[in-house]
N, C-alpha and C positions, 0 to 999 in steps of 0.2 A: 376253892371258890369262897372257900372262908373268908380270905383275908381279902377278899373284895367287897365281898356284903359287908365286914365291918366296917372297912373301909368308907361304903355307900350307908353304912348304920341302918339299912334293908338287907334280907334275905335276896343275895342274887344267884340266880337260874341259870344255865345254857342250856341251848337246844342243836345238840352236836351236828349240825345237817353234815359234818364232814362223815358221819358213821351213812350218809346217804349211800344209795349205790350209784355205786359211780363218784364216790367221794365230793359229791359239792350238792347244793339243794339245785341246782343246773336239772338235774334230772327230773326233777318232778314237774315244771315245765314243758321239757323235753317229751317226756312220756305222754303226757297230757298233750300236745301236740299230736302226737303222731296217731296218738290213738282215737283221732276226730278226723283225722283223714278219709279220704274216702275208699272205697277200692280200687279206683280208677287210680288216684294222686298215689295210693301204696303202689301201686306197679310200676310207677315210674318213676320211684323213687325221691330224696329229699335230699336237700343241700344246706349248708349253712357255712358263713366265712367265722372262724374260731382262734384265739391265742391259747385253746386249751379246755377248761374246764363243760363250757357248753358244746363243743366239737366230742368229748367224747361222751358226755350226755346224751346228744344226738345217734350216737354211735350205738349205744346201748339202746335205747328205746327203739331205735329202728332194728337192730337184730332181735328183739324182741317179737315185733310185729313181723319180721321175716321181709324187711322191706330195704334195700340199697340205700346207704346212705353215703354221700359225697361231703367232704369237709376241706373248706378250703384254709391252710394254716399259715402262718408267719415264717421265712425260710429260718427264723431263729429259733423256732417255738423248743420248749425244752422235749430231750429226747424222749422221756416218761409221758408226756402228754402224745407226743407223736407213735410212739406205739403203743399207748392207750388203744390209742382211735384205730389204729390199726389193728390190733388186737382183736378189736371188736366187728372188725369186718369190715371198716369203712376207706374207702378209695380216696387217699387224701392226696390234695394238690398242694403246693408251695409257695406263695406268691409274697415279696414285699415284706416290707416290719411294719407297716401301719394298719389301723383298722380299714381306713379308705383304699388302700390297693388291694387288700383281701377279700373285698367285699363285691372289688367292684371285678374282681375274677369269677367270684362266684354266680354275678349276676349275670355274665359271660357266659359260663357251663348252664346256670338255669334257662336260659332263653335257647340255646343251641342245644340242648337234651329236653327241655320240657319239664324239670323236677321241679318239685315245691320247696319253697325258702321256709328254712327254721329260724326264723329270728331268735337271736338272743334276750331280749326283754320286752319288746317294744311292739304290745302284743297280747289283746284281749288274751287268750287261750293260754299262751304261756305266763301270762299274770294271775291267773284263776290257779294255775296250775303250782305254781310258786306259794299263792298262797293257802295251799294246803297246809303248810306248815302253821300259817294263823290258826287255822281250824282246828287243830289237832293241840293247840297251845292252850286255844279258848274252853275247847273241852275238858283237858285235862287238869288243865287252873283256872276256874271260871271266878276265885276269888283273886283274880293278878288287876291290880289298875293299870299299871306302863308295863308297855312293854318296846323293847331297845331293837331297832332294825341296822343292820348296816346296810350303808347305799353303796350300790357300785353303779350300774345301769339303770335300777328301777323297778325291775319286775319283782325281785322278792320283797322290798318293802312297798310295792303299790299293793301287789297280793295279800303278803299279811298286814299291812294297813286296813284294807275290805273287809278281810276276814271279821278282825279283832272290831271292827268300827260294829260290823252285822248280828255280830254272836254278842257283844257286852252290851 
């Protein structure tokens, strides 16, 4: 990142979340969410709607806690994402191509089977889990004055922002 640092005029450091278990920061939130479930909820299983990374993260977290995961993916999901979730023991359904179609199917299955929905980003527990990246940044680099976070659904940016604000 020397070229980026040179261009920015300040040192630029990167936290490579793609090295996280599951290949993305999404594991942080999914693991935290599943870890907080009651034994009864774990026994019933979890479900989510995802086009890939969140689904794999939920599948991995569920596997680690001995929980059955159900993932509703789009019919156009890349094979690597589908195979990753299946390899982790998830039961997968394929529905439509839009988030709304996946979520509608996930809610239908959730109601029919009594599963716990694991939201991808808009949940306090997910945000807290993803915020652990910010805790690590603040602990490892307390002298930092600026932290840039990519924004997708908002869970990572909300969690990291809250952690940095709290600790710095």
